[in-house]
C-alpha positions as CSV (number, residue, x, y, z in Angstrom):
1,M,-10.2,-58.2,-45.0
2,F,-7.9,-57.8,-47.8
3,S,-4.2,-58.5,-46.7
4,K,-0.5,-58.6,-47.9
5,H,2.0,-61.1,-47.0
6,I,4.9,-60.0,-44.8
7,S,7.5,-60.9,-47.1
8,M,6.2,-58.4,-49.7
9,F,5.6,-55.7,-47.0
10,R,9.2,-56.1,-46.0
11,S,10.4,-54.8,-49.5
12,D,8.4,-51.5,-48.8
13,L,10.1,-51.2,-45.4
14,R,13.6,-51.8,-46.7
15,Y,13.1,-49.0,-49.0
16,W,11.8,-46.6,-46.6
17,Q,14.8,-47.2,-44.3
18,R,17.2,-46.8,-47.1
19,Q,15.6,-43.4,-47.7
20,G,16.4,-42.5,-44.1
21,L,12.6,-42.6,-42.8
22,D,12.1,-43.2,-39.0
23,L,9.9,-46.2,-39.4
24,L,8.4,-45.5,-35.8
25,E,7.3,-42.0,-36.7
26,L,5.9,-43.3,-40.3
27,F,3.7,-45.7,-38.1
28,T,2.8,-43.3,-35.5
29,N,1.8,-40.7,-38.4
30,A,-0.4,-43.6,-40.1
31,S,-2.2,-44.1,-36.8
32,L,-0.7,-47.6,-36.6
33,P,0.8,-49.4,-33.5
34,A,4.6,-50.0,-33.5
35,S,4.2,-53.5,-32.8
36,L,3.4,-54.2,-36.3
37,L,7.1,-54.0,-37.0
38,T,8.0,-56.8,-34.6
39,E,4.9,-59.0,-34.8
40,N,5.4,-62.4,-36.6
41,D,1.9,-62.5,-38.5
42,E,2.0,-63.7,-41.8
43,R,0.0,-61.1,-43.3
44,L,-0.9,-57.5,-42.7
45,D,-4.1,-55.5,-43.4
46,V,-3.5,-53.9,-46.7
47,S,-5.6,-50.5,-45.6
48,A,-2.7,-50.2,-43.0
49,I,-0.1,-50.5,-45.8
50,H,-1.9,-47.9,-47.9
51,R,-1.8,-45.4,-45.0
52,L,2.0,-46.2,-44.9
53,F,2.4,-45.3,-48.7
54,E,0.5,-42.1,-48.1
55,Q,2.8,-41.1,-45.1
56,A,5.9,-42.0,-47.1
57,E,5.0,-40.1,-50.2
58,R,4.5,-37.1,-48.1
59,K,7.8,-37.6,-46.4
60,L,9.9,-38.5,-49.5
61,G,8.1,-36.3,-51.9
62,D,9.4,-38.7,-54.9
63,P,6.9,-39.4,-57.6
64,A,9.1,-42.3,-58.5
65,M,9.0,-44.0,-55.2
66,G,6.9,-46.9,-56.1
67,I,9.1,-47.5,-59.3
68,R,12.2,-47.4,-56.9
69,I,10.7,-49.9,-54.5
70,G,9.8,-52.4,-57.2
71,Q,13.3,-52.2,-58.6
72,Q,14.7,-53.3,-55.2
73,I,12.2,-56.4,-54.6
74,L,14.2,-59.8,-54.1
75,L,13.5,-63.2,-55.0
76,P,12.8,-63.9,-51.1
77,D,9.9,-61.3,-51.2
78,I,7.9,-63.6,-53.4
79,A,8.7,-66.7,-51.2
80,P,5.0,-67.7,-50.9
81,L,5.0,-68.7,-54.4
82,G,8.3,-70.7,-53.6
83,D,9.5,-73.5,-55.8
84,A,6.7,-73.0,-58.1
85,L,8.5,-70.2,-59.5
86,H,11.7,-71.9,-59.7
87,Y,11.0,-75.3,-61.2
88,Y,8.5,-74.3,-63.6
89,R,8.7,-75.6,-67.2
90,D,8.7,-72.3,-69.4
91,G,7.5,-68.7,-69.1
92,W,4.0,-69.4,-69.9
93,Q,3.8,-71.8,-66.9
94,A,5.3,-69.4,-64.8
95,L,2.9,-66.6,-65.5
96,K,-0.2,-68.9,-65.0
97,V,1.4,-69.5,-61.5
98,L,1.5,-65.9,-60.9
99,E,-1.9,-65.1,-62.0
100,Q,-3.4,-68.2,-60.1
101,Y,-1.5,-67.6,-56.8
102,W,-1.1,-63.9,-56.9
103,P,-3.4,-63.6,-53.6
104,L,-0.6,-65.3,-51.7
105,L,1.5,-62.4,-52.1
106,T,-0.9,-59.6,-51.7
107,E,-4.8,-59.0,-52.4
108,A,-4.5,-55.2,-52.6
109,Q,-4.5,-55.9,-56.5
110,Q,-5.1,-58.8,-59.0
111,V,-2.7,-59.7,-61.7
112,T,-4.1,-61.0,-64.8
113,I,-2.2,-62.2,-68.1
114,H,-3.6,-61.4,-71.7
115,L,-2.5,-62.1,-75.2
116,Q,-2.5,-59.1,-77.4
117,D,-1.4,-60.1,-81.0
118,E,2.2,-61.4,-80.6
119,H,2.6,-59.6,-77.1
120,V,1.8,-60.6,-73.6
121,A,0.3,-58.0,-71.1
122,V,0.7,-58.5,-67.5
123,R,-2.0,-56.3,-66.0
124,C,-2.3,-55.1,-62.5
125,A,-5.7,-53.8,-61.1
126,A,-7.2,-53.0,-57.6
127,N,-9.0,-55.9,-56.2
128,G,-12.7,-54.9,-55.3
129,D,-12.7,-52.2,-52.7
130,A,-9.1,-52.7,-51.3
131,P,-7.5,-49.4,-50.8
132,L,-4.7,-49.1,-53.3
133,H,-2.2,-46.2,-53.5
134,T,-1.1,-45.7,-57.0
135,M,2.5,-46.0,-56.1
136,Q,1.7,-49.5,-55.0
137,T,0.6,-50.3,-58.5
138,H,3.9,-48.8,-59.6
139,A,6.0,-50.9,-57.4
140,V,4.0,-54.1,-58.8
141,L,4.9,-53.3,-62.4
142,S,8.4,-52.2,-61.8
143,G,8.9,-55.3,-59.5
144,F,7.7,-57.7,-62.3
145,L,9.9,-56.2,-64.7
146,R,13.0,-56.6,-62.2
147,L,12.0,-60.5,-61.4
148,A,10.9,-61.1,-65.1
149,D,14.5,-60.1,-66.1
150,V,16.0,-62.4,-63.5
151,A,13.5,-65.5,-63.8
152,L,12.1,-65.3,-67.4
153,G,14.6,-63.4,-69.5
154,V,12.3,-60.5,-70.1
155,Q,14.7,-57.6,-70.3
156,A,13.9,-54.1,-70.1
157,S,14.2,-52.6,-73.8
158,E,12.4,-50.8,-76.5
159,D,10.4,-54.1,-77.0
160,V,9.1,-53.9,-73.6
161,H,6.3,-51.3,-72.7
162,V,4.7,-50.2,-69.4
163,H,1.3,-48.6,-69.6
164,L,0.0,-46.5,-66.8
165,R,-4.0,-45.6,-66.4
166,E,-3.0,-42.3,-64.6
167,N,-2.4,-39.0,-66.3
168,T,1.1,-38.4,-64.9
169,A,3.7,-35.8,-66.0
170,H,6.6,-38.0,-64.8
171,T,6.8,-40.6,-67.9
172,E,10.3,-39.7,-68.8
173,L,11.5,-40.1,-65.3
174,F,9.7,-43.4,-65.1
175,S,11.0,-44.6,-68.6
176,A,14.7,-43.7,-67.6
177,L,14.5,-45.5,-64.4
178,L,12.8,-48.6,-65.9
179,K,14.8,-48.5,-69.2
180,A,11.7,-49.0,-71.2
181,P,9.1,-46.7,-72.6
182,V,6.3,-45.7,-70.1
183,T,3.1,-44.2,-71.5
184,A,0.3,-42.7,-69.7
185,S,-3.4,-42.3,-69.8
186,R,-4.0,-45.7,-70.9
187,E,-6.8,-48.1,-70.6
188,H,-4.7,-50.5,-68.2
189,D,-1.8,-50.4,-65.8
190,Q,0.4,-53.2,-67.6
191,V,3.6,-54.5,-68.7
192,L,3.7,-55.3,-72.5
193,F,6.5,-57.6,-74.0
194,P,7.0,-59.7,-76.9
195,A,5.3,-63.4,-76.4
196,H,8.2,-65.4,-78.0
197,I,10.2,-64.6,-74.8
198,L,8.1,-67.0,-72.8
199,D,9.0,-70.1,-75.1
200,T,12.4,-70.4,-73.6
201,L,12.8,-73.5,-71.3
202,N,13.8,-73.0,-67.8
203,P,17.0,-74.7,-67.0
204,N,16.1,-75.4,-63.4
205,H,12.9,-77.3,-64.6
206,D,11.6,-80.2,-62.4
207,D,8.1,-81.4,-63.0
208,E,8.0,-83.3,-59.8
209,R,9.1,-80.5,-57.6
210,F,6.9,-78.0,-59.8
211,Q,3.7,-80.4,-59.0
212,Q,4.7,-80.4,-55.2
213,A,4.9,-76.7,-55.0
214,L,1.5,-76.2,-56.8
215,I,-0.1,-78.6,-53.9
216,H,1.7,-76.3,-51.3
217,C,0.1,-73.1,-52.9
218,D,-3.1,-74.6,-53.3
219,K,-3.2,-75.4,-49.7
220,T,-2.0,-72.1,-48.7
221,L,-4.4,-70.3,-50.8
222,N,-7.5,-72.4,-49.5
223,S,-6.4,-71.6,-45.9
224,L,-6.3,-67.9,-46.8
225,R,-9.9,-68.1,-48.4
226,D,-11.1,-70.1,-45.2
227,H,-9.9,-67.3,-43.1
228,H,-11.6,-64.6,-45.2
229,L,-14.9,-67.0,-44.7
230,I,-14.5,-66.9,-41.0
231,D,-13.9,-63.0,-41.1
232,L,-17.2,-62.7,-43.3
233,I,-19.4,-65.3,-41.0
234,R,-18.4,-63.0,-37.8
235,E,-19.3,-59.9,-39.6
236,R,-22.5,-61.5,-40.5
237,L,-23.1,-62.9,-37.1
238,R,-22.3,-59.7,-35.5
239,H,-24.9,-57.6,-37.8
240,Q,-27.6,-60.5,-36.9
241,L,-27.1,-60.1,-33.3
242,E,-27.3,-56.3,-33.5
243,E,-30.7,-57.0,-35.1
244,G,-31.7,-59.1,-32.0
245,H,-31.4,-62.5,-33.4
246,Y,-29.0,-65.0,-35.1
247,D,-29.9,-67.6,-37.6
248,Q,-27.4,-70.2,-38.8
249,Q,-29.4,-71.3,-41.6
250,A,-30.0,-67.7,-42.9
251,L,-26.4,-67.1,-42.7
252,A,-25.5,-70.3,-44.5
253,N,-27.9,-69.1,-47.3
254,S,-26.3,-65.8,-47.4
255,L,-23.1,-67.6,-48.2
256,N,-24.8,-69.9,-50.9
257,M,-23.9,-72.9,-49.0
258,S,-25.8,-75.5,-46.9
259,V,-25.3,-75.4,-43.1
260,R,-23.7,-78.8,-43.5
261,N,-21.3,-77.4,-46.0
262,L,-20.6,-74.4,-43.8
263,Q,-19.9,-76.8,-40.9
264,R,-17.5,-78.8,-42.9
265,R,-15.5,-75.5,-43.9
266,L,-15.4,-74.5,-40.2
267,N,-14.2,-77.8,-39.3
268,A,-11.5,-77.6,-41.7
269,H,-10.1,-74.4,-40.1
270,H,-10.5,-76.0,-36.7
271,T,-13.3,-74.1,-35.4
272,R,-17.0,-74.2,-35.1
273,F,-20.1,-72.1,-35.6
274,R,-20.9,-72.0,-32.0
275,D,-17.3,-70.9,-31.2
276,L,-17.7,-68.2,-33.5
277,L,-21.1,-67.3,-32.1
278,D,-19.5,-67.1,-28.5
279,Q,-16.7,-64.8,-29.7
280,V,-19.0,-62.4,-31.4
281,R,-21.4,-62.3,-28.4
282,A,-18.3,-61.7,-26.4
283,E,-17.3,-58.7,-28.2
284,L,-20.8,-57.3,-28.6
285,A,-21.4,-57.8,-25.0
286,E,-18.4,-55.9,-23.9
287,Q,-19.3,-53.0,-26.0
288,L,-22.9,-52.9,-25.0
289,V,-22.4,-53.2,-21.1
290,R,-19.6,-50.7,-21.3
291,Y,-21.0,-47.9,-23.7
292,S,-24.7,-48.2,-23.7
293,E,-27.4,-47.8,-21.2
294,A,-29.4,-51.0,-21.9
295,G,-30.5,-53.3,-19.1
296,F,-28.6,-56.6,-18.9
297,A,-32.0,-58.4,-19.5
298,E,-32.3,-56.4,-22.6
299,I,-28.8,-57.1,-23.7
300,A,-29.1,-60.9,-22.8
301,Q,-32.3,-61.0,-25.1
302,Q,-30.5,-59.3,-27.9
303,L,-27.6,-61.6,-27.8
304,G,-29.9,-64.8,-28.1
305,Y,-30.1,-65.6,-24.2
306,E,-33.7,-66.5,-23.1
307,D,-32.5,-66.8,-19.5
308,P,-30.5,-63.5,-18.1
309,S,-28.7,-65.7,-15.7
310,S,-27.2,-67.7,-18.6
311,F,-25.9,-64.3,-20.0
312,N,-24.4,-63.2,-16.6
313,K,-22.4,-66.7,-16.4
314,A,-21.3,-66.2,-19.8
315,F,-20.1,-62.5,-19.5
316,K,-18.3,-63.5,-16.4
317,R,-16.5,-66.3,-18.1
318,W,-15.5,-63.8,-21.1
319,L,-14.4,-61.1,-19.0
320,G,-14.0,-62.3,-15.4
321,L,-16.4,-60.1,-13.8
322,P,-20.3,-60.0,-13.7
323,P,-21.9,-57.5,-16.0
324,G,-22.9,-55.0,-13.5
325,E,-19.4,-54.9,-11.8
326,Y,-17.8,-54.6,-15.2
327,R,-20.0,-51.7,-16.3
328,T,-19.5,-49.9,-12.7
329,R,-15.5,-50.3,-13.2
330,H,-15.4,-49.4,-17.0
331,Q,-18.2,-47.3,-17.9
332,D,-16.4,-43.8,-17.6
333,S,-13.6,-45.1,-19.5
334,P,-13.3,-43.7,-23.2
335,P,-13.7,-46.2,-26.3
336,T,-10.5,-47.6,-27.5
337,A,-9.4,-46.9,-31.2
């Protein structure tokens, strides 16, 4: 369910290519389709990216891989935040944008801003159960330092500190690369710097364009959340059907919303509950017909069809064949990964 924007992912790919890694081999070893290299989807699953980091770490054997990736992050890599991080008023406003709209870049981590005496701490932490490689955190902290230098005037120095939760023996290497002290075994993964730096006004400030950028970010974030809502509805519908029933009211209650509100949210995403039900039924029907020994009347009942003939018509609409003929053709085929 968690995803990362393709622009942020390209920074990882650029670095691996520069290190001479064969991307096709990297993807194959991570059990990922090579088509991910050419697909035009805006977001990729973070579990896939986690596997790529594991494979790249094995190939390169460089404990500072994440630090080096972060140092090569470019402004286009944060394109989803666009004008909001160009027309902000001052550093305080820029950090608020970063904290609020970070999910537009990646959902593997959450970034939060904290005040500590006369310092600001930018913290990075895993988001829920999202798979997160340690070097992904290194890349975020290192990338923040690089972009903060360009956009906020936060220059690496003895006044800037990097804290890592892990107990690593590579702090001297990390400090040399970042040109700032790195301390291990701390409570948080964070970058700490003097707060007064954020008082400097941005020469590019344009309040009208900034507000327009926030509207765009809000729309994009809402769309992302609705996409997750649809994934969650599909997951819960599948669970209901596997139990032999479906109940829209119970599903809405599980999401802490009314049926009417659920319908409104789905309409905003140009779909309907019955469309999602049809999709989940089709997926489950194909699996039950192909891989189980259940009778078609039993499958029809499990999927909520009172009349088996209605199920037969729906199955032919989904897969182009009646269930009996489909089972005969495909029952000996191995399950796909």
